[in-house]
Every structure is written in structure tokens, then in C-alpha cells.
C-alpha positions in Angstrom: -11.2 18.0 -34.4 -9.3 15.3 -32.7 -6.9 14.9 -35.5 -6.1 18.3 -35.4 -5.4 18.4 -31.7 -3.2 15.3 -32.1 -1.3 17.0 -35.0 -1.1 20.4 -34.0 -0.4 19.9 -30.2 3.1 18.6 -29.8 2.5 18.0 -26.0 -0.3 15.8 -26.9 2.1 12.5 -26.7 2.9 13.4 -23.0 -0.8 14.1 -22.2 -1.7 10.4 -23.6 1.3 9.1 -21.7 0.1 10.9 -18.3 -3.3 9.5 -18.9 -2.4 6.0 -19.9 -0.3 5.8 -16.8 -2.7 7.1 -14.6 -5.4 4.6 -15.6 -2.9 1.6 -15.3 -1.9 2.8 -11.8 -5.6 3.2 -10.8 -6.7 -0.2 -12.2 -3.7 -1.8 -10.3 -4.5 -0.1 -7.2 -8.3 -1.1 -7.2 -7.7 -4.5 -8.2 -4.9 -5.1 -5.5 -7.2 -3.6 -2.9 -10.1 -5.9 -3.7 -7.7 -8.9 -3.5 -6.4 -7.9 -0.1 -10.1 -7.4 1.0 -10.8 -10.7 0.0 -7.8 -12.4 1.6 -8.4 -10.4 4.7 -12.2 -11.4 5.0 -10.7 -15.2 4.8 -7.8 -14.6 6.9 -8.1 -17.9 8.6 -8.1 -19.9 5.3 -5.9 -17.8 3.1 -2.3 -18.8 2.2 -1.3 -15.3 1.4 2.1 -14.7 2.4 1.4 -11.1 3.8 -1.6 -12.4 5.9 0.7 -15.2 7.2 3.4 -13.0 8.0 1.0 -10.6 10.0 -0.4 -13.5 12.0 3.2 -14.8 12.8 4.3 -11.5 14.0 1.1 -10.9 16.0 1.7 -14.5 17.7 5.1 -13.7 18.7 4.4 -10.4 20.3 1.5 -12.0 22.2 4.2 -14.7 23.3 6.4 -12.0 24.9 3.7 -10.0 26.1 4.6 -7.0 24.1 1.2 -6.5 22.3 -0.2 -3.2 23.4 -2.9 -2.3 20.9 -4.1 -4.4 18.2 -5.2 -1.5 16.1 -1.8 0.1 16.0 -0.1 -3.0 15.3 -2.3 -3.6 12.1 -2.3 0.0 11.0 1.7 0.1 11.1 2.0 -3.3 9.4 -0.5 -2.2 6.7 1.5 1.1 6.2 4.6 -1.0 5.2 2.5 -3.1 3.0 3.1 -2.8 -0.5 2.1 -3.4 -4.2 5.0 -4.9 -6.4 7.5 -3.6 -3.8 5.9 -0.1 -3.9 4.4 1.2 -0.5 0.4 1.6 -0.7 0.7 5.5 0.2 2.5 5.8 -2.9 0.0 4.1 -5.1 -2.9 6.1 -3.4 -1.3 9.4 -4.3 0.2 8.3 -7.7 -2.9 9.4 -9.6 -3.4 13.0 -7.7 0.4 13.7 -8.7 -0.3 12.9 -12.1 -3.2 15.1 -12.4 -1.2 17.7 -11.1 1.7 17.2 -13.4 -0.5 17.0 -16.4 -2.0 20.6 -15.2 1.4 22.0 -14.9 2.3 20.4 -18.5 -0.6 22.0 -19.9 0.1 25.2 -18.5 3.8 24.9 -19.8 2.8 24.0 -22.9 0.4 26.7 -23.6 3.2 29.3 -22.4 5.6 27.8 -24.7 3.1 28.1 -27.9 2.4 31.6 -26.9 6.0 32.5 -26.6 7.0 30.8 -29.6 4.2 32.5 -31.6 2.8 29.2 -32.8 -0.5 30.6 -32.7 -3.6 31.1 -30.4 -5.4 28.2 -31.3 -2.5 25.9 -30.4 -2.2 27.8 -27.2 -5.6 27.3 -26.2 -5.8 23.7 -27.4 -2.7 22.8 -25.2 -4.2 24.4 -22.1 -7.5 23.0 -22.7 -6.0 19.5 -22.9 -4.0 19.7 -19.9 -7.1 20.7 -17.9 -9.0 18.0 -19.7 -6.4 15.5 -18.7 -6.2 16.6 -14.9 -9.9 16.5 -14.6 -10.0 12.9 -16.0 -7.2 12.0 -13.5 -9.1 13.5 -10.5 -12.2 11.7 -11.5 -10.6 8.6 -11.9 -8.9 9.0 -8.6 -12.4 9.1 -7.0 -13.6 5.8 -9.0 -13.1 2.6 -7.1 -13.6 3.4 -3.8 -10.3 2.6 -2.4 -10.5 4.4 1.0 -13.6 2.3 2.0 -11.9 -0.8 0.9 -8.6 0.1 2.8 -10.7 0.8 5.8 -12.7 -2.8 5.4 -9.1 -4.7 5.2 -7.9 -3.0 7.9 -11.1 -3.6 10.2 -11.2 -7.3 8.9 -7.4 -8.0 10.0 -8.2 -6.2 13.4 -11.2 -8.5 13.9 -9.3 -11.6 12.9 -6.1 -11.0 15.1 -8.4 -10.0 18.2 -10.9 -13.1 17.8 -9.4 -15.7 15.5 -5.9 -16.1 16.9 -6.9 -16.1 20.8 -6.9 -19.6 21.2 -3.7 -20.0 19.7 -1.6 -17.8 21.5 -2.2 -18.7 25.2 0.2 -17.4 27.3 2.6 -20.0 27.9 5.8 -19.4 29.9 8.8 -18.9 27.7 11.3 -19.8 30.5 11.1 -21.8 33.3 11.3 -20.1 36.8 14.4 -20.6 38.6 12.3 -22.1 41.7 10.8 -24.5 39.1 13.8 -25.6 37.1 16.1 -28.4 38.6 19.3 -27.3 39.1 21.9 -29.5 37.8 24.9 -29.9 40.0 28.1 -29.8 38.5 30.5 -32.8 39.0 33.4 -31.8 41.2 37.1 -32.4 40.2 37.6 -35.5 42.2 34.5 -37.3 40.3 35.7 -36.5 36.9 39.2 -37.4 37.8 37.9 -40.9 39.2 36.1 -41.6 36.0 
């Protein structure tokens, strides 16, 4: 049966490519989120560049008294975070978009088979394969619990920044006030000429 579907359906290579890409994208997303969770839970000890950047930015904002809300700061930073240079929101939606594309491809392939008069079995097989691939990708999207892991990462980062770096960002005056600063008197013209 499977050999007949593969040989009869000219759309099968496209369906296999969509399923393979969806599987790879989902695996990369799940593994990346798990690594991010591990790094965020050990934020004080980790040497991950993105956590060190977050910590440095937070400390700079604290020095300049520009930190309004830690939650908003972490959310904005995490929205810009990416995997291999691609933002996380695209990775999260990629499998859903592939599922939609697979479904549309199944409908298009079935319609093409019907118009070309290839046969009813080929039309039904193409439609069924498109629905099957879409269902597989939708189920794949729900596996791994990345939304829960994402919330855990954000919560761990918020906790770390609010508790872990408070002792480092003591409010130090960046500039001395005018009354505290010794005012240097410039030499007069006669003093300079006498030297």
C-alpha cells in the first residue's frame, strides 16, 4: 500500500519534505528551549553569551536608574532572542505554517489529479496524504511543551535579575555633583607667560 502511494502520488516527495522539515524544526526548537532553561536556572554560573548580555544590560539600566519593570525588560529581551539568528516567534510558528502548507498542498494535488483525469484513487490518496501530513505536524507541534519551558525560562531570568544581581548594582553616583567636585581654577594669562 505504501509503495503504491509513493509511486502513484507525484506530490509525495513534497509531503515527505514538509514532514521532514517540520520534524527537524521541532527537534531544534525543543532542544534549544531545554538548553535555555538549563542556562537560565543556573544564570549566575553560566557562561552563555545571551545571559551575560542580559545581565550586563540590566546592570547598565540599573546604574542609570532607567529600569522601570523587570518583567517587561526580560520579555522584550527574550522576544529578540533567536536560534541560529532566527527569532523564537518564527521557530514557534514554523511547524503550524508547515501543517497549513501541507494541507493546502494536499488539496491542490487532489484538485490537480481530478482535473487531469489521473484517477479517483490518486485524487483520494493525495487528499488523504495531505490531511495525514497536516495532522502529523499539528500533533508534532503539541509535543515537547515548549510554551511551558518558555515560561520557565522567563520566570528564572526574572528571578535571577531581581534577586541575583541586586548586590552588584548598588546605586553609585555616576557623576559627582557640582558642590562635591573641586573646581579647578585655570591659570591666568600672566601666570602662563611667567612660566
